DOPASE-748087 format. One record per residue (C-alpha): x, y, z. Coordinates in steps of 0.25 Angstrom, whole numbers, plus 2048, in hexadecimal, padded with zeros to 3 digits. Layout:
<tidos>
XYZ...
</tidos>
This chain:
<tidos>
80080080080C80980380F8087F480280E7F080681B7F781081E7EC80681C7E18028297D97F98257CE7EB8267D37E48277C57DB81D7BE7DE80F7BC7EC80F7C27E78137CF7DB8097CF7E57FE7CA7EE8017D67E38017E07DE7F47DB7EB7ED7DC7EC7F27EB7DE7ED7ED7E27E07E87EE7DF7F17E77E47FE7DA7DB7FC7E27CF7F77D87CD7EC7DB7CD7DD7D27D47D47CE7DF7DD7CC7ED7D67CB7FB7DB7C18057D57BD8137D87AE8187D97A78237E079F8187E77AB8137EE7B180E7F77AC8007F77B17F27F67AB7E87EC7AF7DA7E87BC7DB7E07BC7EA7E07BF7F67E97B88037E67BF8107EB7B881D7EB7BA8267DF7C682F7DE7CA83C7D77D783A7CE7DB8487D07DF8457DE7D28487E67D583C7EE7E28377F17E882A7EC7EB8257FA7DC8287FE7D781E7F37E18147F77DC8158057CE8128007D48067F97DA8018077CC80480E7C57FC8047CF7F18047CE7F08137BE7EF8117C07E48077C97DC80F7C47DD81D7B67E181D7A97DA81B7A37E280F7967DA80F7947DE81E7967ED81C78E7ED80F7827E78177817F38207767FD81D77C80A81977D81482578581983078780B83678D80682879681282879B81083579D8018337A58048267AE80E82E7B18038397B37F882F7BC8018267C58048327C67F58367C97F08287D37FB8257DB7F88327DC7EA82D7E17EF81F7EB7F88267F07EC82E7F27E48217F77F08187FD7FB8218018038157F28068137F280F81F7F781B8177EB81A80D7E08178177E682481E7E482C8127D68278107D382B81F7D883981C7D083A80F7C38358177C68408227C784B8187BA8468117B384681F7B78548217B28598147A48528167A285482579885F82478F85681C79084982478584382C78884283B78883283A79383382E79B83D83779A83284279F8278387AB8308357AF8328437AD8238467B782183B7C182B8417BF82584F7C281784A7CF81B8447D382484F7D28318477CE83E84E7C28458497C48538447BE85F84B7B38608407AF8518427B08528517A185685479C85386279184985F79A8418567A684086079B83D86B7968318637A482C8617A782D86F79A82687379D81B8697AC81986D7AB80B8717A48078647AF80E85C7B98058647B17F98607B17FE8527C17FE8527C17F08567B87EB84B7BE7DE8457B37DB83A7A97E283179E7DD83A7A47E38467A67F083F7977F083B7937ED84A79C7F884F7968028457877FE84978B80085879180E85578481284E77B80D85978481486478382185C77482085A77281D86977A82986D77383286376582D86976A82F87776982187B77782088077B82988C78783188678B83E88C79484188178B83F87578384B87077E84886377B85385976B85485976B85884A77384B84577683D84A77A83084476C82E83E76A83C83876883C82976C84A82677A85082877C85D82F78886582B7928688357958768397A487283D7AE8788347B686F82B7C487682C7C787183A7CB8638367D886183C7D885283E7DA8488337DB8398347E98338387EE82B82D7F68228367E881D83C7E281C82E7D781282B7CA8118237C081C8237B181A8247AA81581879B81481479480980D79780A7FE78E80D7F37808127F678181080578C81A80678782581078683380A78F83A81479882F8187A783281A7B482B81C7BD8238137B281A80D7AA8258077A98287F87B38317F37A88387EB7A283C7F87AF8417FD7B28497F07A484F7F07A78547FE7B485A7F97AD8607EE7A38677F77AE86C8007B58727F37A88797EF7A687F7FD7B48847FC7B288A7EF7BC8817E87B887F7D97BD8727D37C58727C67BC86A7BD7C286F7B07CF8697B27D385C7AA7D284F7B17D28417B07C68397AC7C18337B97B68287BA7AB8297C47AF81B7C87B880F7C47B08047CB7A88017BE7B48007B57B67F27AF7C37EB7AB7C07DE7A37CB7D57A07C87CD7937D57C77917D47BA78A7C57BA7897C47BE77A7BF7B476F7CB7AC76B7C67AB75C7C47BA75B7D27BC7617D97B37577D27BA74C7D67C87517E47C37537E57BE7457E17CB73F7EA7D37487F67CA7457F37CD7367F47DC7388007DC7428087D07408137D77378147E27418157D874D8217D17458287DE7438277E275182C7D47568387D674D83B7E47528397E07608427D375F84D7DC75884C7E676384D7DB76E85A7D57678617E276A85E7E27788697D877D8757DB7858817D377F88F7D07848897CC7928907C279C8837BC79F8757BA7988717B278C87B7AD78287D7B777687E7AF76A8857BA7638907B876D8927A976C89D7AA7618A57B476A8A37AB7768A979F76E8B57A77698B97AF7758BB7A67818BB7B378B8AE7B87858A47BA7918997C178C8917B97828837BC7898787C678686D7CB78F8607D278C85E7E178F8557E479A84B7EB79183F7E278D83A7E677F82D7DE78082A7E178F81F7EA78A8107EA78E8067EF7847F87F37887ED7F677D7E17FE7827D57FF7787CA8097787BD8027787B480E7777A880D76E7AF8157637B880A7617AD80075D7AE7FA74F7BB7F97477C38017517C17F775C7C37EB7537D17F174E7D47F475D7D17E67607DA7E17547E57EB7587E57E67677E67D77617F17DA7587F97E27637F77D876E7FA7CC7658077D276080C7D776D8097C97748117C276981C7CC76B81D7C977A8177D777E80C7D77897FF7DE7867F17E178A7E57E67837DB7EF78A7CE7F67867C580178C7B880878B7AE80E79579F80979679380F79D7928087AB7848087B278A8077C07938127BD78881B7B87808187C578C81C7CD78D8297C577E82C7C77808297D678B8337D778483D7CF77783C7D878083D7E478684B7DF7948467DD79E84E7D67A18467C97A88517C17B684B7C37B183D7BC7B183B7AD7AB82D7AC79E82B7B379681F7AD79F8177A57A880C7AA7B58087A47B57FB79C7C37F679B7C77E97947D47E17957D47D97887E27D378A7EA7D57977F97D57997FE7C779A7F37C07937F67B77877E77B77837E37C477B7D67BF7767CF7C977F7D37D47747C87CE76B7BD7D37757C17E27737B47EA7727AF7F87737A87FF77E7A380E7807AC8197847BC81A7867C18217937CF82078D7D78267997D181C7A47D381079B7E18147987E58167A67DF8077A97E880279D7F48097A27F38047B07F27F57AB7FE7F77A28067FE7AD8037F27B68097E97AC8187E67AD8207EA7A082C7F379C8237FB7938147FD79280C8027867FE8057867F68077797E980D7797DF80C76D7D581776C7CB81D7627C882B7687C88337747C582E7827B682E7857AB82A78F79C82C78F79C83679A7AA83B79B7B08497987B884778B7C285178F7C584A79C7C683D7967D184278C7D98497977D883C79F7DE8347947E983E7927EC83D7A17EC82E7A17F582D7947FF83679B7FF82E7A88018217A180D82679981382B7A681281C7AB81B8187A08108117978128137888048187837FF8177747F281C7707EC8167637E181F75C7D78167557D282074A7D482C7537DF8357577DA8387657E683076A7EF83B7667E98447717EC83A77C7F783077980583677680882976E7FD8267657F98207587ED82374F7E78187477DF81E73B7DC8117347D680673D7DC7FB7347EA8007387E87FF7477EF7F274B7FB7F47427FD8037467FC8007558057F475480F7FC74D80F8077578107FD76281C7F675B82380475B82080676A8257F876D8327FA76583580876C83C808779
</tidos>
């Protein structure tokens, strides 16, 4: 976990991929993935959903890793079924607070390096509680102070109202019992006991000289009363050395409107921040160029169809491809072999016998260097990834030739001992994502920073690295739109994770990036930013324009194919030139 602290790339698929790897390590489960959604945080079978985040840095990277640690702790050590069975309300919120503290302590025992990230999440939760405090119900303020008490954090002066502190004092024995919780059932029982105690105090059923409940509001009040206390006197923040999990409400529709703590949706937190900026007269800069940010990534689908194509169709495609590119492949093979023959160190004292030195060895008794060794550079240690635009505009002859071109390249590269993979992308309208968008819209969420609202990514792996069965290429088809920047980031992340001396990413495109509900200017800026970031990672990028010169606007190294019939031979020639250039 400490290694995560040095990571700087928090954008797009690279960050999701990294978090997914960490999740698999912490949970010990292969195949666990991480997704982002405004409806987070929550744990699902095989997936951890983290609250949505702002790529411009609105939420720190370490805070998001803290969310991951919190959810991993729940997945490993909590009974999610028991928690989900609780009816929404203050008892469920308190139970989640107690349970989160319990499971995080267990996670910190196993992975002490997680303490830093949980601490960052605690600080973030405290700041969001400060911003939202005037609008919180009394019961939600109580849940927050219970959370602070469980982790030995002192309340700020704003939080320290008389009725809240009196309730905590009167329930001190139950707080001690909550700290000793060893199971989900015990956490739930402790929460229910706390609620019963506070209700009894409020009703006057318990003799307590210190409890003087505010007559306007108590644990069952349904309307929040704004606090008159100033918000600029918060002098106490959580101690990171005592970091643990903050409170969390039940996910989805059961989430309390005014819940606070580390388990809250970041959309709620960002709305609170936006309200504070509005009150302060701060006008956000909405005109600046930005990356294309999806409303959620949890609905995106990645399908691996490697080896699942029809064998007869694949053989037919391969025969046609070889007819077009066989002469080019043979020419490249000769060039590569000639290049490799020059890469030997001769006159060595050890290595393999150099046949050209055998005569000298026979005629010169003192000759000691008849060996040769190969140079360190590996001419064929190159990984090539093909990324194909599957938008609706590629339908017909374009996608047929893209399929043929992918077949020709994959077949030839495999025969020449280069590792390669073939990917495709498009976006499709998603009913669940549309429902999420409508819920966020109805809730008054600020959605201006997003640029993909109702369409999910449909990403396909037709032939993955290391596979010897490329028949999946025969299934390449078309979809709807083409959010190029996001797909490019995904393909580049896969390529960067593959061990190779050189990495080449070839993109087939027939126009400008597009989604059904996105701003075209944002999409174009997003693609340029992604291209620049990928090149900085050392990946060689080539844009192939299929009957379009749009690639010239985005890819410094590009080729425009004006005649479809020339697509396979043109692309193969350009790739050959790249492979022969060091």
